[in-house]
C-alpha positions as a Markdown table, in Angstrom:
| # | Residue | x | y | z |
|---|---|---|---|---|
| 1 | Met | -17.4 | 5.5 | -9.5 |
| 2 | Glu | -14.3 | 7.5 | -8.9 |
| 3 | Phe | -10.9 | 6.2 | -7.9 |
| 4 | Lys | -7.4 | 7.3 | -7.4 |
| 5 | Pro | -4.8 | 4.7 | -8.6 |
| 6 | Val | -1.9 | 3.9 | -6.2 |
| 7 | Val | 1.0 | 2.9 | -8.4 |
| 8 | Ile | 3.4 | 0.6 | -6.8 |
| 9 | Glu | 6.0 | -1.4 | -8.8 |
| 10 | Lys | 6.6 | -4.4 | -6.7 |
| 11 | Arg | 3.9 | -6.9 | -5.8 |
| 12 | Asp | 5.0 | -7.4 | -2.2 |
| 13 | Glu | 4.9 | -3.6 | -1.8 |
| 14 | Ala | 1.5 | -3.5 | -3.2 |
| 15 | Leu | 0.2 | -6.2 | -0.9 |
| 16 | Asn | 1.7 | -4.4 | 2.1 |
| 17 | Ala | 0.1 | -1.2 | 1.0 |
| 18 | Phe | -3.3 | -2.9 | 0.8 |
| 19 | Phe | -3.1 | -4.7 | 4.1 |
| 20 | Leu | -1.9 | -1.6 | 5.8 |
| 21 | Gly | -4.9 | 0.4 | 4.5 |
| 22 | Arg | -3.0 | 2.6 | 2.0 |
| 23 | Cys | -5.5 | 1.5 | -0.7 |
| 24 | Asp | -8.9 | 0.1 | -0.5 |
| 25 | Val | -9.0 | -2.5 | -3.3 |
| 26 | Tyr | -6.4 | -5.0 | -4.6 |
| 27 | Thr | -7.1 | -6.9 | -7.9 |
| 28 | Gly | -5.6 | -10.0 | -9.5 |
| 29 | Asp | -6.3 | -13.6 | -10.4 |
| 30 | Ser | -8.8 | -15.1 | -7.9 |
| 31 | Ser | -6.6 | -18.0 | -6.9 |
| 32 | Ala | -3.6 | -15.7 | -6.3 |
| 33 | Leu | -5.8 | -13.3 | -4.3 |
| 34 | Asn | -7.0 | -16.2 | -2.1 |
| 35 | Ala | -3.4 | -17.4 | -1.6 |
| 36 | Asp | -2.3 | -13.8 | -0.7 |
| 37 | Arg | -5.2 | -13.4 | 1.7 |
| 38 | Leu | -4.5 | -16.6 | 3.5 |
| 39 | Ser | -0.7 | -16.3 | 3.7 |
| 40 | Gln | -0.2 | -12.5 | 3.9 |
| 41 | Ala | -3.2 | -10.9 | 5.6 |
| 42 | Pro | -2.8 | -10.1 | 9.3 |
| 43 | Asn | -6.4 | -11.5 | 9.8 |
| 44 | Pro | -7.6 | -13.3 | 6.6 |
| 45 | Asp | -11.2 | -13.3 | 7.8 |
| 46 | Asp | -11.2 | -9.5 | 7.6 |
| 47 | Tyr | -10.9 | -9.7 | 3.7 |
| 48 | Ile | -13.3 | -11.0 | 1.1 |
| 49 | Ile | -12.8 | -11.9 | -2.6 |
| 50 | Leu | -15.8 | -10.5 | -4.5 |
| 51 | Pro | -17.5 | -13.0 | -6.7 |
| 52 | Glu | -17.8 | -10.7 | -9.7 |
| 53 | Arg | -15.2 | -11.2 | -12.5 |
| 54 | Ile | -13.9 | -8.3 | -14.5 |
| 55 | Ser | -11.9 | -10.3 | -17.0 |
| 56 | Lys | -12.0 | -13.7 | -18.5 |
| 57 | Glu | -8.4 | -14.5 | -19.6 |
| 58 | Pro | -8.0 | -18.2 | -20.1 |
| 59 | Leu | -6.0 | -20.1 | -17.5 |
| 60 | Ala | -4.6 | -23.5 | -18.1 |
| 61 | Pro | -1.8 | -25.8 | -16.9 |
| 62 | Val | 1.3 | -26.1 | -19.0 |
| 63 | Val | 3.1 | -29.4 | -19.7 |
| 64 | Arg | 6.6 | -29.8 | -21.0 |
| 65 | His | 6.8 | -31.2 | -24.5 |
| 66 | Gly | 7.5 | -35.0 | -24.5 |
| 67 | Asp | 6.4 | -35.5 | -20.9 |
| 68 | Glu | 3.4 | -37.8 | -21.8 |
| 69 | Glu | 3.0 | -39.3 | -18.3 |
| 70 | Trp | 2.6 | -35.8 | -16.7 |
| 71 | Asn | 0.4 | -34.7 | -19.6 |
| 72 | Asp | -2.0 | -37.7 | -19.0 |
| 73 | Ile | -2.2 | -36.8 | -15.3 |
| 74 | Val | -2.9 | -33.1 | -16.0 |
| 75 | Arg | -5.5 | -33.9 | -18.5 |
| 76 | Trp | -7.2 | -36.4 | -16.2 |
| 77 | Trp | -7.1 | -33.9 | -13.4 |
| 78 | Ser | -8.6 | -31.1 | -15.5 |
| 79 | Met | -11.5 | -33.4 | -16.7 |
| 80 | Arg | -12.6 | -34.3 | -13.2 |
């Protein structure tokens, strides 16, 4: 596979470039990609998020130290 990277500094500019067809692929965290697709794409149904994953960085909620009530809620939610 060959590719030519399109380097854009700001996230919003990169999204605009993608949705305007200046680049063919946009990559990121799957939940962020879905949020961008639904909120920014001119027609969200024209875009798909591929099921293949190219990284496996751990994602997890963060809870402020000492906030035990919120910690209990987050732990309960993540165990569902």
